[in-house]
PDB file as gemmi writes it, atoms N, CA and C in Angstrom:
CRYST1    1.000    1.000    1.000  90.00  90.00  90.00 P 1                      
ATOM      1  N   MET A   1       0.788  -0.848   0.167  1.00  0.00           N  
ATOM      2  CA  MET A   1      -0.080   0.133  -0.006  1.00  0.00           C  
ATOM      3  C   MET A   1       0.783   0.794   0.008  1.00  0.00           C  
ATOM      4  N   ASN A   2       0.883   2.298  -1.233  1.00  0.00           N  
ATOM      5  CA  ASN A   2       1.165   3.350  -1.151  1.00  0.00           C  
ATOM      6  C   ASN A   2       0.435   4.549   0.146  1.00  0.00           C  
ATOM      7  N   THR A   3       1.190   4.962   1.124  1.00  0.00           N  
ATOM      8  CA  THR A   3       0.947   5.919   1.997  1.00  0.00           C  
ATOM      9  C   THR A   3       1.563   6.816   1.865  1.00  0.00           C  
ATOM     10  N   TYR A   4       1.978   7.281   0.635  1.00  0.00           N  
ATOM     11  CA  TYR A   4       1.643   9.089  -0.033  1.00  0.00           C  
ATOM     12  C   TYR A   4       1.133   9.533   0.296  1.00  0.00           C  
ATOM     13  N   ASP A   5       0.913  10.964   0.350  1.00  0.00           N  
ATOM     14  CA  ASP A   5      -0.475  11.284   0.264  1.00  0.00           C  
ATOM     15  C   ASP A   5      -0.165  12.327  -1.259  1.00  0.00           C  
ATOM     16  N   PHE A   6       0.021  12.662  -1.776  1.00  0.00           N  
ATOM     17  CA  PHE A   6       0.909  13.248  -2.885  1.00  0.00           C  
ATOM     18  C   PHE A   6       1.200  12.360  -4.411  1.00  0.00           C  
ATOM     19  N   SER A   7       1.869  11.588  -4.222  1.00  0.00           N  
ATOM     20  CA  SER A   7       3.011  10.772  -4.826  1.00  0.00           C  
ATOM     21  C   SER A   7       2.777   9.546  -4.630  1.00  0.00           C  
ATOM     22  N   GLY A   8       3.197   8.851  -5.848  1.00  0.00           N  
ATOM     23  CA  GLY A   8       3.121   7.699  -6.991  1.00  0.00           C  
ATOM     24  C   GLY A   8       4.310   6.562  -6.322  1.00  0.00           C  
ATOM     25  N   LEU A   9       4.205   5.804  -5.676  1.00  0.00           N  
ATOM     26  CA  LEU A   9       5.217   4.776  -5.344  1.00  0.00           C  
ATOM     27  C   LEU A   9       6.006   4.987  -6.728  1.00  0.00           C  
ATOM     28  N   SER A  10       6.335   4.665  -7.814  1.00  0.00           N  
ATOM     29  CA  SER A  10       6.832   4.740  -8.617  1.00  0.00           C  
ATOM     30  C   SER A  10       7.888   6.316  -8.287  1.00  0.00           C  
ATOM     31  N   ASP A  11       6.882   7.181  -7.957  1.00  0.00           N  
ATOM     32  CA  ASP A  11       8.438   8.519  -7.935  1.00  0.00           C  
ATOM     33  C   ASP A  11       8.468   8.277  -6.790  1.00  0.00           C  
ATOM     34  N   LYS A  12       8.637   8.005  -5.667  1.00  0.00           N  
ATOM     35  CA  LYS A  12       9.834   8.201  -4.722  1.00  0.00           C  
ATOM     36  C   LYS A  12      10.658   6.786  -4.479  1.00  0.00           C  
ATOM     37  N   LEU A  13      10.770   5.071  -4.840  1.00  0.00           N  
ATOM     38  CA  LEU A  13      11.154   4.019  -4.735  1.00  0.00           C  
ATOM     39  C   LEU A  13      10.571   3.232  -5.692  1.00  0.00           C  
ATOM     40  N   GLU A  14      12.032   2.766  -5.434  1.00  0.00           N  
ATOM     41  CA  GLU A  14      12.655   1.337  -6.382  1.00  0.00           C  
ATOM     42  C   GLU A  14      12.402   0.058  -5.872  1.00  0.00           C  
ATOM     43  N   CYS A  15      12.004  -0.887  -5.813  1.00  0.00           N  
ATOM     44  CA  CYS A  15      11.268  -2.038  -5.466  1.00  0.00           C  
ATOM     45  C   CYS A  15      12.255  -3.232  -6.111  1.00  0.00           C  
ATOM     46  N   THR A  16      12.741  -4.249  -5.219  1.00  0.00           N  
ATOM     47  CA  THR A  16      13.611  -5.733  -6.057  1.00  0.00           C  
ATOM     48  C   THR A  16      13.032  -6.804  -5.246  1.00  0.00           C  
ATOM     49  N   VAL A  17      12.416  -7.570  -5.714  1.00  0.00           N  
ATOM     50  CA  VAL A  17      11.756  -8.932  -5.193  1.00  0.00           C  
ATOM     51  C   VAL A  17      12.804 -10.165  -5.175  1.00  0.00           C  
ATOM     52  N   GLU A  18      12.412 -10.859  -3.512  1.00  0.00           N  
ATOM     53  CA  GLU A  18      13.989 -12.022  -3.863  1.00  0.00           C  
ATOM     54  C   GLU A  18      12.789 -12.814  -3.213  1.00  0.00           C  
ATOM     55  N   VAL A  19      13.265 -14.006  -3.776  1.00  0.00           N  
ATOM     56  CA  VAL A  19      12.149 -15.390  -3.237  1.00  0.00           C  
ATOM     57  C   VAL A  19      13.623 -16.376  -2.617  1.00  0.00           C  
ATOM     58  N   THR A  20      13.622 -16.425  -1.502  1.00  0.00           N  
ATOM     59  CA  THR A  20      14.506 -17.551  -1.301  1.00  0.00           C  
ATOM     60  C   THR A  20      14.318 -18.811  -0.958  1.00  0.00           C  
ATOM     61  N   ASP A  21      14.787 -20.097  -1.366  1.00  0.00           N  
ATOM     62  CA  ASP A  21      14.590 -21.311  -1.104  1.00  0.00           C  
ATOM     63  C   ASP A  21      15.352 -21.973   0.003  1.00  0.00           C  
ATOM     64  N   ILE A  22      15.302 -22.386   1.439  1.00  0.00           N  
ATOM     65  CA  ILE A  22      16.107 -23.315   2.023  1.00  0.00           C  
ATOM     66  C   ILE A  22      18.015 -21.988   2.065  1.00  0.00           C  
ATOM     67  N   GLY A  23      17.074 -20.723   2.326  1.00  0.00           N  
ATOM     68  CA  GLY A  23      18.089 -19.530   2.014  1.00  0.00           C  
ATOM     69  C   GLY A  23      18.925 -19.549   1.050  1.00  0.00           C  
ATOM     70  N   LYS A  24      18.537 -20.239  -0.353  1.00  0.00           N  
ATOM     71  CA  LYS A  24      19.235 -19.883  -1.651  1.00  0.00           C  
ATOM     72  C   LYS A  24      18.402 -18.976  -2.363  1.00  0.00           C  
ATOM     73  N   VAL A  25      18.653 -18.179  -3.007  1.00  0.00           N  
ATOM     74  CA  VAL A  25      18.298 -17.428  -3.596  1.00  0.00           C  
ATOM     75  C   VAL A  25      17.959 -17.637  -5.113  1.00  0.00           C  
ATOM     76  N   ILE A  26      16.434 -17.944  -4.854  1.00  0.00           N  
ATOM     77  CA  ILE A  26      16.083 -18.059  -6.228  1.00  0.00           C  
ATOM     78  C   ILE A  26      15.919 -17.108  -7.396  1.00  0.00           C  
ATOM     79  N   LEU A  27      15.558 -16.291  -7.343  1.00  0.00           N  
ATOM     80  CA  LEU A  27      14.496 -15.377  -7.947  1.00  0.00           C  
ATOM     81  C   LEU A  27      15.019 -14.034  -7.218  1.00  0.00           C  
ATOM     82  N   GLN A  28      15.800 -13.247  -8.295  1.00  0.00           N  
ATOM     83  CA  GLN A  28      15.832 -11.444  -7.799  1.00  0.00           C  
ATOM     84  C   GLN A  28      15.739 -10.917  -9.051  1.00  0.00           C  
ATOM     85  N   GLU A  29      15.292  -9.654  -8.803  1.00  0.00           N  
ATOM     86  CA  GLU A  29      14.358  -9.177 -10.132  1.00  0.00           C  
ATOM     87  C   GLU A  29      13.403  -7.798  -9.448  1.00  0.00           C  
ATOM     88  N   LYS A  30      14.008  -6.325 -10.764  1.00  0.00           N  
ATOM     89  CA  LYS A  30      13.606  -4.997 -10.178  1.00  0.00           C  
ATOM     90  C   LYS A  30      11.739  -5.457  -9.789  1.00  0.00           C  
ATOM     91  N   LEU A  31      10.601  -4.703  -9.834  1.00  0.00           N  
ATOM     92  CA  LEU A  31       9.403  -5.381  -9.611  1.00  0.00           C  
ATOM     93  C   LEU A  31       8.738  -3.609  -9.985  1.00  0.00           C  
ATOM     94  N   ASP A  32       8.288  -3.126 -10.950  1.00  0.00           N  
ATOM     95  CA  ASP A  32       7.128  -2.417 -10.954  1.00  0.00           C  
ATOM     96  C   ASP A  32       6.541  -2.133 -10.392  1.00  0.00           C  
ATOM     97  N   VAL A  33       6.516  -0.649  -9.874  1.00  0.00           N  
ATOM     98  CA  VAL A  33       5.822  -0.092  -8.635  1.00  0.00           C  
ATOM     99  C   VAL A  33       4.778   1.086  -8.677  1.00  0.00           C  
ATOM    100  N   GLN A  34       4.132   0.716 -10.105  1.00  0.00           N  
ATOM    101  CA  GLN A  34       2.788   2.068 -10.096  1.00  0.00           C  
ATOM    102  C   GLN A  34       1.767   2.037  -9.481  1.00  0.00           C  
ATOM    103  N   VAL A  35       1.735   2.619  -7.985  1.00  0.00           N  
ATOM    104  CA  VAL A  35       1.149   2.798  -7.334  1.00  0.00           C  
ATOM    105  C   VAL A  35       0.459   4.566  -6.938  1.00  0.00           C  
ATOM    106  N   PRO A  36      -0.551   4.530  -6.864  1.00  0.00           N  
ATOM    107  CA  PRO A  36      -0.829   5.688  -7.504  1.00  0.00           C  
ATOM    108  C   PRO A  36      -0.659   6.307  -5.765  1.00  0.00           C  
ATOM    109  N   ALA A  37      -1.028   7.911  -5.233  1.00  0.00           N  
ATOM    110  CA  ALA A  37      -0.806   7.674  -3.858  1.00  0.00           C  
ATOM    111  C   ALA A  37      -2.177   6.839  -3.186  1.00  0.00           C  
ATOM    112  N   LYS A  38      -1.992   6.806  -2.027  1.00  0.00           N  
ATOM    113  CA  LYS A  38      -3.404   6.679  -0.650  1.00  0.00           C  
ATOM    114  C   LYS A  38      -4.039   4.813  -1.501  1.00  0.00           C  
ATOM    115  N   SER A  39      -3.191   4.223  -2.138  1.00  0.00           N  
ATOM    116  CA  SER A  39      -3.709   3.334  -3.733  1.00  0.00           C  
ATOM    117  C   SER A  39      -2.816   1.909  -3.385  1.00  0.00           C  
ATOM    118  N   SER A  40      -3.331   0.860  -3.247  1.00  0.00           N  
ATOM    119  CA  SER A  40      -2.960  -0.361  -3.228  1.00  0.00           C  
ATOM    120  C   SER A  40      -2.179  -1.133  -4.641  1.00  0.00           C  
ATOM    121  N   ARG A  41      -2.119  -2.690  -4.441  1.00  0.00           N  
ATOM    122  CA  ARG A  41      -1.886  -3.139  -5.659  1.00  0.00           C  
ATOM    123  C   ARG A  41      -1.696  -4.397  -5.326  1.00  0.00           C  
ATOM    124  N   ILE A  42      -2.290  -5.690  -6.220  1.00  0.00           N  
ATOM    125  CA  ILE A  42      -1.200  -6.851  -6.182  1.00  0.00           C  
ATOM    126  C   ILE A  42      -0.376  -7.116  -6.704  1.00  0.00           C  
ATOM    127  N   VAL A  43       0.982  -7.555  -6.244  1.00  0.00           N  
ATOM    128  CA  VAL A  43       1.517  -7.738  -7.139  1.00  0.00           C  
ATOM    129  C   VAL A  43       1.332  -9.872  -7.424  1.00  0.00           C  
ATOM    130  N   THR A  44       1.649 -10.088  -8.596  1.00  0.00           N  
ATOM    131  CA  THR A  44       2.343 -11.192  -8.559  1.00  0.00           C  
ATOM    132  C   THR A  44       3.633 -12.054  -8.993  1.00  0.00           C  
ATOM    133  N   ILE A  45       4.013 -12.797  -8.227  1.00  0.00           N  
ATOM    134  CA  ILE A  45       5.276 -13.504  -8.386  1.00  0.00           C  
ATOM    135  C   ILE A  45       5.246 -14.646  -9.332  1.00  0.00           C  
ATOM    136  N   PRO A  46       6.132 -14.655 -10.306  1.00  0.00           N  
ATOM    137  CA  PRO A  46       5.961 -15.449 -11.674  1.00  0.00           C  
ATOM    138  C   PRO A  46       6.266 -16.959 -10.917  1.00  0.00           C  
ATOM    139  N   SER A  47       5.829 -18.166 -11.226  1.00  0.00           N  
ATOM    140  CA  SER A  47       6.329 -19.012 -11.211  1.00  0.00           C  
ATOM    141  C   SER A  47       7.164 -20.354 -10.908  1.00  0.00           C  
ATOM    142  N   LEU A  48       7.635 -20.833  -9.788  1.00  0.00           N  
ATOM    143  CA  LEU A  48       8.636 -21.190  -9.782  1.00  0.00           C  
ATOM    144  C   LEU A  48       8.767 -22.526  -9.610  1.00  0.00           C  
ATOM    145  N   ASP A  49      10.022 -22.958 -10.742  1.00  0.00           N  
ATOM    146  CA  ASP A  49       8.856 -24.476 -10.416  1.00  0.00           C  
ATOM    147  C   ASP A  49      10.427 -25.250  -9.852  1.00  0.00           C  
ATOM    148  N   GLY A  50      10.214 -26.291  -9.031  1.00  0.00           N  
ATOM    149  CA  GLY A  50      11.708 -27.052  -8.220  1.00  0.00           C  
ATOM    150  C   GLY A  50      11.158 -26.230  -6.957  1.00  0.00           C  
ATOM    151  N   LEU A  51      10.883 -25.643  -6.272  1.00  0.00           N  
ATOM    152  CA  LEU A  51      10.743 -25.555  -5.267  1.00  0.00           C  
ATOM    153  C   LEU A  51      10.696 -26.318  -4.031  1.00  0.00           C  
ATOM    154  N   THR A  52      11.926 -26.264  -2.937  1.00  0.00           N  
ATOM    155  CA  THR A  52      11.458 -27.245  -2.277  1.00  0.00           C  
ATOM    156  C   THR A  52      10.101 -27.408  -1.037  1.00  0.00           C  
ATOM    157  N   GLY A  53       9.800 -25.658  -0.937  1.00  0.00           N  
ATOM    158  CA  GLY A  53       8.236 -26.086   0.222  1.00  0.00           C  
ATOM    159  C   GLY A  53       8.743 -26.251   1.463  1.00  0.00           C  
ATOM    160  N   GLN A  54      10.535 -26.345   1.767  1.00  0.00           N  
ATOM    161  CA  GLN A  54      10.767 -26.528   3.213  1.00  0.00           C  
ATOM    162  C   GLN A  54      10.913 -25.402   3.942  1.00  0.00           C  
ATOM    163  N   SER A  55      10.919 -23.707   3.200  1.00  0.00           N  
ATOM    164  CA  SER A  55      11.572 -22.683   3.550  1.00  0.00           C  
ATOM    165  C   SER A  55      11.486 -21.308   2.386  1.00  0.00           C  
ATOM    166  N   VAL A  56      10.479 -21.241   2.221  1.00  0.00           N  
ATOM    167  CA  VAL A  56      10.406 -20.204   1.450  1.00  0.00           C  
ATOM    168  C   VAL A  56       9.757 -18.635   1.265  1.00  0.00           C  
ATOM    169  N   TYR A  57      11.000 -17.838   1.231  1.00  0.00           N  
ATOM    170  CA  TYR A  57      10.233 -16.388   1.667  1.00  0.00           C  
ATOM    171  C   TYR A  57      10.042 -15.826   0.304  1.00  0.00           C  
ATOM    172  N   VAL A  58       9.239 -14.116   0.653  1.00  0.00           N  
ATOM    173  CA  VAL A  58       9.669 -13.150  -0.381  1.00  0.00           C  
ATOM    174  C   VAL A  58       9.993 -12.291   0.129  1.00  0.00           C  
ATOM    175  N   ARG A  59      11.020 -11.217   0.124  1.00  0.00           N  
ATOM    176  CA  ARG A  59      11.608 -10.323   0.483  1.00  0.00           C  
ATOM    177  C   ARG A  59      11.320  -9.405  -0.357  1.00  0.00           C  
ATOM    178  N   PHE A  60      10.830  -7.970  -0.337  1.00  0.00           N  
ATOM    179  CA  PHE A  60      10.207  -6.782  -1.597  1.00  0.00           C  
ATOM    180  C   PHE A  60      11.721  -5.718  -0.415  1.00  0.00           C  
ATOM    181  N   ILE A  61      12.315  -5.182  -1.035  1.00  0.00           N  
ATOM    182  CA  ILE A  61      13.319  -4.365  -1.040  1.00  0.00           C  
ATOM    183  C   ILE A  61      13.120  -3.060  -1.673  1.00  0.00           C  
ATOM    184  N   PHE A  62      13.206  -2.068  -0.943  1.00  0.00           N  
ATOM    185  CA  PHE A  62      12.748  -0.374  -1.357  1.00  0.00           C  
ATOM    186  C   PHE A  62      14.233   0.249  -1.190  1.00  0.00           C  
ATOM    187  N   THR A  63      14.841   1.117  -2.441  1.00  0.00           N  
ATOM    188  CA  THR A  63      15.389   1.363  -2.162  1.00  0.00           C  
ATOM    189  C   THR A  63      15.183   3.207  -2.838  1.00  0.00           C  
ATOM    190  N   GLN A  64      15.850   4.130  -2.233  1.00  0.00           N  
ATOM    191  CA  GLN A  64      15.683   5.462  -2.634  1.00  0.00           C  
ATOM    192  C   GLN A  64      15.463   6.242  -3.868  1.00  0.00           C  
ATOM    193  N   LYS A  65      14.889   5.995  -4.447  1.00  0.00           N  
ATOM    194  CA  LYS A  65      15.410   6.208  -6.347  1.00  0.00           C  
ATOM    195  C   LYS A  65      16.232   7.666  -6.178  1.00  0.00           C  
ATOM    196  N   GLU A  66      14.833   9.233  -5.608  1.00  0.00           N  
ATOM    197  CA  GLU A  66      15.540  10.405  -5.525  1.00  0.00           C  
ATOM    198  C   GLU A  66      17.049  10.744  -5.509  1.00  0.00           C  
ATOM    199  N   ASP A  67      17.418  11.438  -6.376  1.00  0.00           N  
ATOM    200  CA  ASP A  67      19.005  11.646  -6.797  1.00  0.00           C  
ATOM    201  C   ASP A  67      19.266  13.056  -5.194  1.00  0.00           C  
ATOM    202  N   THR A  68      19.796  11.924  -3.832  1.00  0.00           N  
ATOM    203  CA  THR A  68      19.819  12.489  -2.471  1.00  0.00           C  
ATOM    204  C   THR A  68      21.373  11.943  -2.462  1.00  0.00           C  
ATOM    205  N   GLN A  69      21.625  12.000  -1.268  1.00  0.00           N  
ATOM    206  CA  GLN A  69      22.692  11.594  -0.646  1.00  0.00           C  
ATOM    207  C   GLN A  69      22.616  10.053  -0.292  1.00  0.00           C  
ATOM    208  N   TRP A  70      21.247   9.250  -0.026  1.00  0.00           N  
ATOM    209  CA  TRP A  70      20.597   7.973   0.264  1.00  0.00           C  
ATOM    210  C   TRP A  70      20.337   7.632  -1.075  1.00  0.00           C  
ATOM    211  N   SER A  71      20.307   7.866  -2.382  1.00  0.00           N  
ATOM    212  CA  SER A  71      19.733   7.531  -3.229  1.00  0.00           C  
ATOM    213  C   SER A  71      20.712   5.894  -3.012  1.00  0.00           C  
ATOM    214  N   GLY A  72      19.546   5.008  -4.074  1.00  0.00           N  
ATOM    215  CA  GLY A  72      20.489   3.481  -4.212  1.00  0.00           C  
ATOM    216  C   GLY A  72      20.211   3.149  -2.718  1.00  0.00           C  
ATOM    217  N   SER A  73      20.200   3.761  -2.117  1.00  0.00           N  
ATOM    218  CA  SER A  73      20.056   3.443  -0.626  1.00  0.00           C  
ATOM    219  C   SER A  73      18.921   2.609  -0.103  1.00  0.00           C  
ATOM    220  N   GLU A  74      18.930   1.292   1.059  1.00  0.00           N  
ATOM    221  CA  GLU A  74      17.601   0.081   1.565  1.00  0.00           C  
ATOM    222  C   GLU A  74      17.253   0.704   2.614  1.00  0.00           C  
ATOM    223  N   ILE A  75      15.949   1.517   2.012  1.00  0.00           N  
ATOM    224  CA  ILE A  75      15.312   2.268   2.928  1.00  0.00           C  
ATOM    225  C   ILE A  75      14.165   1.635   3.679  1.00  0.00           C  
ATOM    226  N   GLY A  76      13.734   0.330   3.105  1.00  0.00           N  
ATOM    227  CA  GLY A  76      13.031  -0.763   4.465  1.00  0.00           C  
ATOM    228  C   GLY A  76      12.679  -1.476   3.593  1.00  0.00           C  
ATOM    229  N   PHE A  77      12.204  -2.803   3.817  1.00  0.00           N  
ATOM    230  CA  PHE A  77      11.944  -4.136   3.257  1.00  0.00           C  
ATOM    231  C   PHE A  77      10.934  -5.012   3.724  1.00  0.00           C  
ATOM    232  N   ASP A  78       9.655  -5.629   3.249  1.00  0.00           N  
ATOM    233  CA  ASP A  78       8.693  -6.735   4.298  1.00  0.00           C  
ATOM    234  C   ASP A  78       9.384  -8.143   3.484  1.00  0.00           C  
ATOM    235  N   GLN A  79       9.515  -8.922   4.266  1.00  0.00           N  
ATOM    236  CA  GLN A  79       9.336 -10.115   3.546  1.00  0.00           C  
ATOM    237  C   GLN A  79       8.235 -10.818   4.430  1.00  0.00           C  
ATOM    238  N   ILE A  80       7.927 -11.888   3.772  1.00  0.00           N  
ATOM    239  CA  ILE A  80       6.575 -12.844   4.185  1.00  0.00           C  
ATOM    240  C   ILE A  80       6.873 -14.527   4.176  1.00  0.00           C  
ATOM    241  N   LEU A  81       6.725 -15.279   4.556  1.00  0.00           N  
ATOM    242  CA  LEU A  81       7.157 -16.885   4.216  1.00  0.00           C  
ATOM    243  C   LEU A  81       5.815 -17.607   3.875  1.00  0.00           C  
ATOM    244  N   ILE A  82       6.351 -17.700   2.634  1.00  0.00           N  
ATOM    245  CA  ILE A  82       5.300 -18.626   1.484  1.00  0.00           C  
ATOM    246  C   ILE A  82       5.072 -19.747   1.830  1.00  0.00           C  
ATOM    247  N   CYS A  83       5.404 -20.753   2.119  1.00  0.00           N  
ATOM    248  CA  CYS A  83       5.609 -21.796   2.727  1.00  0.00           C  
ATOM    249  C   CYS A  83       6.914 -22.644   3.803  1.00  0.00           C  
ATOM    250  N   LYS A  84       6.260 -23.298   5.377  1.00  0.00           N  
ATOM    251  CA  LYS A  84       7.124 -24.212   5.196  1.00  0.00           C  
ATOM    252  C   LYS A  84       6.973 -25.616   5.944  1.00  0.00           C  
ATOM    253  N   GLU A  85       7.886 -25.897   5.826  1.00  0.00           N  
ATOM    254  CA  GLU A  85       7.456 -27.710   5.918  1.00  0.00           C  
ATOM    255  C   GLU A  85       7.472 -28.032   7.321  1.00  0.00           C  
ATOM    256  N   GLN A  86       6.318 -28.551   8.032  1.00  0.00           N  
ATOM    257  CA  GLN A  86       6.194 -29.383   9.339  1.00  0.00           C  
ATOM    258  C   GLN A  86       7.174 -29.809   9.405  1.00  0.00           C  
ATOM    259  N   ARG A  87       7.485 -29.830  10.758  1.00  0.00           N  
ATOM    260  CA  ARG A  87       8.487 -30.712  11.325  1.00  0.00           C  
ATOM    261  C   ARG A  87       7.555 -31.967  11.951  1.00  0.00           C  
ATOM    262  N   VAL A  88       8.090 -32.611  11.912  1.00  0.00           N  
ATOM    263  CA  VAL A  88       7.917 -33.700  12.091  1.00  0.00           C  
ATOM    264  C   VAL A  88       8.524 -34.521  13.637  1.00  0.00           C  
ATOM    265  N   ILE A  89       8.021 -33.940  15.038  1.00  0.00           N  
ATOM    266  CA  ILE A  89       8.703 -34.572  16.154  1.00  0.00           C  
ATOM    267  C   ILE A  89       7.567 -35.926  17.085  1.00  0.00           C  
ATOM    268  N   ASP A  90       9.375 -36.754  16.960  1.00  0.00           N  
ATOM    269  CA  ASP A  90       8.382 -38.451  17.360  1.00  0.00           C  
ATOM    270  C   ASP A  90       8.714 -38.443  19.201  1.00  0.00           C  
ATOM    271  N   ALA A  91       7.478 -38.350  19.488  1.00  0.00           N  
ATOM    272  CA  ALA A  91       7.257 -37.906  20.728  1.00  0.00           C  
ATOM    273  C   ALA A  91       7.778 -39.908  21.576  1.00  0.00           C  
ATOM    274  N   SER A  92       8.405 -40.814  20.979  1.00  0.00           N  
ATOM    275  CA  SER A  92       8.758 -42.273  21.406  1.00  0.00           C  
ATOM    276  C   SER A  92       9.111 -41.832  22.579  1.00  0.00           C  
ATOM    277  N   PRO A  93       8.867 -42.733  23.647  1.00  0.00           N  
ATOM    278  CA  PRO A  93      10.083 -42.161  24.978  1.00  0.00           C  
ATOM    279  C   PRO A  93      11.577 -42.893  24.703  1.00  0.00           C  
ATOM    280  N   ALA A  94      12.288 -42.684  25.137  1.00  0.00           N  
ATOM    281  CA  ALA A  94      13.605 -42.555  25.030  1.00  0.00           C  
ATOM    282  C   ALA A  94      13.863 -44.098  25.052  1.00  0.00           C  
ATOM    283  N   LEU A  95      15.160 -45.484  24.477  1.00  0.00           N  
ATOM    284  CA  LEU A  95      14.891 -46.295  24.579  1.00  0.00           C  
ATOM    285  C   LEU A  95      16.028 -46.276  25.712  1.00  0.00           C  
ATOM    286  N   ASP A  96      16.586 -45.540  26.410  1.00  0.00           N  
ATOM    287  CA  ASP A  96      17.223 -46.244  27.941  1.00  0.00           C  
ATOM    288  C   ASP A  96      16.828 -44.993  28.489  1.00  0.00           C  
ATOM    289  N   PRO A  97      16.241 -45.865  29.922  1.00  0.00           N  
ATOM    290  CA  PRO A  97      16.091 -44.940  31.065  1.00  0.00           C  
ATOM    291  C   PRO A  97      16.785 -44.180  31.300  1.00  0.00           C  
ATOM    292  N   ILE A  98      16.392 -43.120  31.989  1.00  0.00           N  
ATOM    293  CA  ILE A  98      17.969 -42.136  32.580  1.00  0.00           C  
ATOM    294  C   ILE A  98      17.886 -42.050  33.818  1.00  0.00           C  
ATOM    295  N   ASP A  99      18.674 -42.183  34.987  1.00  0.00           N  
ATOM    296  CA  ASP A  99      18.745 -42.984  36.248  1.00  0.00           C  
ATOM    297  C   ASP A  99      19.350 -41.099  36.818  1.00  0.00           C  
ATOM    298  N   VAL A 100      18.278 -40.151  37.226  1.00  0.00           N  
ATOM    299  CA  VAL A 100      18.861 -38.935  38.022  1.00  0.00           C  
ATOM    300  C   VAL A 100      19.423 -39.181  39.468  1.00  0.00           C  
ATOM    301  N   SER A 101      20.323 -39.286  40.266  1.00  0.00           N  
ATOM    302  CA  SER A 101      20.385 -39.143  41.224  1.00  0.00           C  
ATOM    303  C   SER A 101      21.519 -38.102  41.489  1.00  0.00           C  
ATOM    304  N   GLU A 102      21.896 -37.671  43.178  1.00  0.00           N  
ATOM    305  CA  GLU A 102      21.762 -36.374  44.049  1.00  0.00           C  
ATOM    306  C   GLU A 102      22.945 -37.044  45.034  1.00  0.00           C  
ATOM    307  N   ASP A 103      24.053 -36.847  45.091  1.00  0.00           N  
ATOM    308  CA  ASP A 103      24.823 -37.256  46.074  1.00  0.00           C  
ATOM    309  C   ASP A 103      25.152 -36.402  46.995  1.00  0.00           C  
ATOM    310  N   PHE A 104      24.666 -36.049  48.183  1.00  0.00           N  
ATOM    311  CA  PHE A 104      25.192 -34.496  49.077  1.00  0.00           C  
ATOM    312  C   PHE A 104      25.836 -35.568  50.624  1.00  0.00           C  
ATOM    313  N   ARG A 105      27.082 -35.587  49.714  1.00  0.00           N  
ATOM    314  CA  ARG A 105      28.115 -36.105  51.202  1.00  0.00           C  
ATOM    315  C   ARG A 105      28.722 -34.500  51.901  1.00  0.00           C  
TER     316      ARG A 105                                                      
END                                                                             
């Protein structure tokens, strides 16, 4: 959502979308951010074949576009979890019992 009152988002910022799968960057490209003032837009990420589905994140990185001392600097980001594999925990009892004792001599 563009919260600027009078400026389009593309007037102020550049956006890069980055998709990671198990910590490995599998997509990184500039994103068109033509969003008028006080508006929002739905973004579609291209289909990514071969994802593991274990830990997939999409990150939107915003950098300053204007010609200032901060141009090109990252000024914000948003990271969204796309999918995460459910871990199965074996709750069966330990094979060997544990003996705990204290010696107060």
